[in-house]
C-alpha positions in Angstrom: -8.2 -6.1 -28.2 -6.1 -5.0 -25.3 -7.1 -4.5 -21.6 -5.1 -2.9 -18.7 -5.9 -4.0 -15.2 -4.4 -2.6 -12.0 -3.9 -5.7 -9.8 -3.0 -5.5 -6.0 0.6 -6.6 -5.5 2.3 -8.0 -2.4 5.4 -9.9 -1.3 5.0 -12.5 1.4 7.0 -15.2 3.2 9.4 -12.6 4.5 11.8 -14.4 6.9 11.2 -14.1 10.6 12.9 -11.0 12.1 13.3 -9.4 8.7 11.4 -6.7 6.8 11.4 -5.3 3.3 13.3 -2.0 3.2 12.8 -1.1 -0.5 9.5 0.4 -1.8 7.1 -2.2 -3.2 4.2 -0.9 -5.3 0.7 -1.5 -3.9 -0.5 -2.4 -7.3 0.9 -3.3 -10.7 -0.5 -2.6 -14.2 -1.0 -5.7 -16.3 -1.7 -5.3 -20.1 -3.5 -8.2 -21.7 -4.2 -9.0 -25.4 -6.8 -11.3 -26.7 -10.4 -11.6 -28.1 -12.9 -9.3 -26.6 -15.0 -12.0 -25.0 -11.9 -13.6 -23.4 -10.7 -10.3 -22.0 -14.2 -9.7 -20.6 -13.7 -12.9 -18.7 -10.8 -11.2 -16.8 -13.1 -8.4 -15.8 -16.0 -10.6 -14.8 -14.0 -13.3 -13.1 -12.3 -13.2 -9.7 -10.2 -10.1 -9.0 -6.6 -10.5 -10.1 -4.0 -10.4 -7.3 -0.3 -10.9 -7.6 1.5 -12.3 -4.6 5.1 -13.2 -4.8 6.5 -15.5 -2.1 10.0 -14.2 -1.2 11.2 -17.8 -0.8 10.6 -18.4 -4.5 13.3 -15.8 -5.5 17.0 -16.5 -5.7 19.0 -15.7 -2.6 21.2 -12.5 -2.7 19.9 -10.0 -5.3 16.1 -10.5 -5.1 14.5 -8.9 -8.1 11.0 -9.7 -9.1 10.8 -9.7 -12.9 8.0 -10.1 -15.5 8.7 -13.8 -15.6 7.9 -14.3 -11.8 4.7 -12.3 -12.3 3.6 -14.3 -15.4 4.2 -17.6 -13.5 1.7 -16.5 -10.8 -1.2 -15.3 -13.0 -3.6 -17.9 -14.3 -5.3 -16.7 -17.5 -7.5 -18.5 -19.9 -6.1 -19.8 -23.2 -6.3 -17.1 -25.9 -5.3 -14.3 -23.5 -1.7 -13.1 -23.5 0.0 -11.0 -20.8 2.0 -8.5 -23.0 3.2 -5.9 -20.5 3.7 -5.4 -16.8 4.5 -2.0 -15.1 6.7 -1.8 -13.3 8.6 -4.5 -15.1 11.0 -5.2 -12.1 10.7 -4.7 -8.4 13.8 -4.9 -6.2 13.3 -6.5 -2.8 16.0 -5.7 -0.2 15.7 -6.9 3.3 16.8 -5.4 6.6 16.3 -6.4 10.3 12.8 -5.9 11.7 12.5 -3.1 14.3 9.9 -1.3 16.3 9.5 2.4 17.2 7.0 4.5 19.1 6.1 7.7 17.3 3.6 10.5 18.0 0.4 10.8 15.9 0.0 14.2 14.1 -3.5 15.2 13.2 -3.9 16.3 9.6 -7.2 18.1 9.3 -8.9 21.4 8.4 -11.7 22.9 10.4 -14.3 25.6 9.7 -16.9 26.8 12.2 -20.4 28.2 11.9 -20.5 32.0 12.3 -20.1 32.9 15.9 -18.4 29.6 16.9 -14.8 28.8 17.3 -12.3 26.3 18.8 -12.1 26.1 22.6 -9.1 24.2 24.0 -6.7 21.9 22.2 -7.3 18.9 20.0 -7.1 15.7 22.0 -5.8 12.5 20.3 -6.3 9.0 21.6 -4.0 7.3 21.2 -1.5 10.1 20.9 1.3 7.8 19.7 1.6 4.5 17.9 4.1 1.7 17.5 5.3 1.2 14.0 7.4 -1.8 12.8 9.4 -2.3 9.7 12.9 -2.3 8.4 15.3 -0.6 10.8 16.8 1.7 8.1 13.2 2.9 7.2 12.3 3.4 10.9 15.2 5.8 11.3 13.5 8.3 9.0 10.1 8.2 10.8 9.7 10.8 13.5 5.8 10.9 13.5 2.8 9.5 11.8 0.0 11.5 10.3 -3.7 10.8 10.3 -5.6 10.6 7.0 -6.3 14.1 5.7 -9.8 15.0 7.0 -12.0 18.1 6.8 -14.6 19.2 9.3 -17.1 21.9 8.1 -19.5 24.3 9.8 -18.8 23.0 13.4 -20.9 24.4 16.2 -20.4 21.8 18.9 -17.7 19.6 20.3 -16.7 16.8 17.9 -15.5 13.3 18.7 -14.8 11.1 15.8 -12.6 8.2 14.5 -10.0 9.2 11.9 -7.8 6.6 10.3 -4.1 6.8 10.1 -2.5 7.8 6.8 -1.1 5.1 4.6 2.6 4.5 4.6 4.6 6.3 1.9 7.1 3.5 1.6 7.7 -0.1 2.6 
């Protein structure tokens, strides 16, 4: 039998004052082959997570390959990891920077009949500080909230809305 598991993926041990500037997937797909009851053990056991310490990769061109991933996954005998997607992840570093950007609300609103918006939307905080690779920060002019919908409003609304997840590193 074969089983595909999406495992959370992260790179840690980034040197002080540096940040990753290339996109790193939040999860990777792992395809396993083995007996059904052994594969069931993967699903019933602790969640698989793949964390690659940057210090374990060769200096210079830092590319995470299937081999680095295989070394960090402990699986029971009789189960074989046969495929990883993506099969390589390039990790390029840049100097760590900080930047203050405005928060942009991303929402839709509908009102009960006879009601409507009075005044402007107030955000608190109205700006945030983001940190990351300087080359990535250059492209960030604002940060959106998570897409949210408010239906059939008939009174003032005060609510917590999370920030949207980052598109990149």
